[in-house]
N, C-alpha and C positions, 0 to 999 in steps of 0.2 A: 761437167762432171769430172770428178777426179778419182783415180784408182787409189785405194788405200792398201798399202803393202803390208800392213800389220796382220798378224795371225788372226784368224776369225773362227768363230764357233760354227761348225758345220750344221748344227741344229737350228741356227738362226733363220734359215729359210732362203738365204741368198747363195747362189752358186758362185757368183763373182761379187766381191765387195766393191761397190762403186758408190761414192757419196755425191749426191746432187747438191752442190753447195748453195745454189739459188733456192732450192726447196727448203733446205735446212735453215737458211737465213730467214726466209718467210715464216717458217714455223716458229723459230725462236722469237721473232718479233711479236708473234701472236700469243705466246705463252704468258700467263699471269706471273706476277712477281712471286718470290718465295713465300712472303707473308700470306698472300692470297691462296697459294697452293696449300700451305699449312692449315689455314682456316677451313678450306674446303675439305681437306682430309679429316679434320676434327669433326665436321658435320657428318661425313660418311662413317666415321668411327662410331658416332652416336647412333646412327641408323643401323649399324652392324650388330647391335645388341637386340636379340629377339624380343625381350621384354619391353624395351623402349619402342621398338618398331610396332609392337602390338598396340601400345598406347596411341601412337600416332595414327595408325590405321583406324582405331576406334574414333579418334577425333575427326576423321574424314566425315563422320556422320553429324558433326556439329559439336558445340562446346559442351563440356561435361565437368562436373565437380569430381574431386578425388574419390569420394565414396562410390560414385557411379562408375568411374573408370576402373577402380579396383574390382568391383563386382563384375563388370563386363569382361575384363581381361583375366580374371582369376588370379589376381595378385593381392598382396596385403596393402593396406592403405599407407603404411609407413614406406614401403618400397616404392609405391607409386609417387608419393610426395617427393622422395629422393630423386627419382628419375625425372620428374617434372622440373625440379630445381635445375638439374643439369641441362635439360632441354630449353628452359627459359634463359639460362646463362649464355647459351649459344644462339639465342634468338630464333629457335625453331618453333616454340609455342609462346603464347602470351596468356595473361590471366586478366579476368575482369572481376572486380570485387562487387558483391551485392550484400551489404551488411557484413556478417561474419563469414559468409561463403565466398569461395573463389571458384570461378568457372574458367576452365582452360580451353583454348582453341589453338588451331594451327596459326602460326605467326602471320602468314600471308599466302597469296595464291601460288607463290613459287614453291613453297613446301608442299602444298596440295598437288601441284603439277608434278613435282619430283616423285611423290608417292604414287600418283595415278599412272604416270608413265612407267614406273618400275613394275607395278602390279600388272599393267597391260602387257608389258614385255614378257613377264612370266606366263601370262595367259596365252600369249602368242607363241612362245617357244615351247611351253609344256615340259613335263619331266622327261619325255621320251625323245626330245629333239636331239639329234646328234650334235657333238661339239663342233664338228667341221661339216661344211656343206658337201653333199655327195657330188661326184663328178657326173655330169649329164650322161644318161645312158647306162648308169650302173644302178644296181639295186642291192640293198642290204637285206638279207633274209631276216625275218622276225624270229629270234631265238625261241620264242614261246610257241611258235606255230608248229604243229605236228609235221614230221618229216614227210609223210605221205601227201600232205597238202602241196608241197613243192615238187612232187614227183620223185623224190629220193626215198631211200629206205633208212630206217633207223638202225644204228649200229650199236 
């Protein structure tokens, strides 16, 4: 390990800035190249749009045509078609033609897994989960609980 004498941000979480060169070298070797990082960021940007995400979650139930997706997600057919074109271009969904109809589905099991894991994570954490873990032995009082329930008095 080497000490880094450069000024550091005190909010970064390290009291003393020491770089573990071996660890940094190992992590750098494992990082994907810049093109792969950019492609991954593009997929996450696609998933970051609530309308597109709603379409993808609907497709977890199986393939659907534009009309059904629009009705299920409360969006216009034109908007759904546009979003599906973007999702197809990034290989997140695929289409199957049956005559004049196109039926859309998730591109593969990896997309399904990404959505399933994300939704499970949200179910696990819930909206009331604190951003940081509590220190063992501490308790954060429920701000919605009446003061008398905790033995205190309301002020």
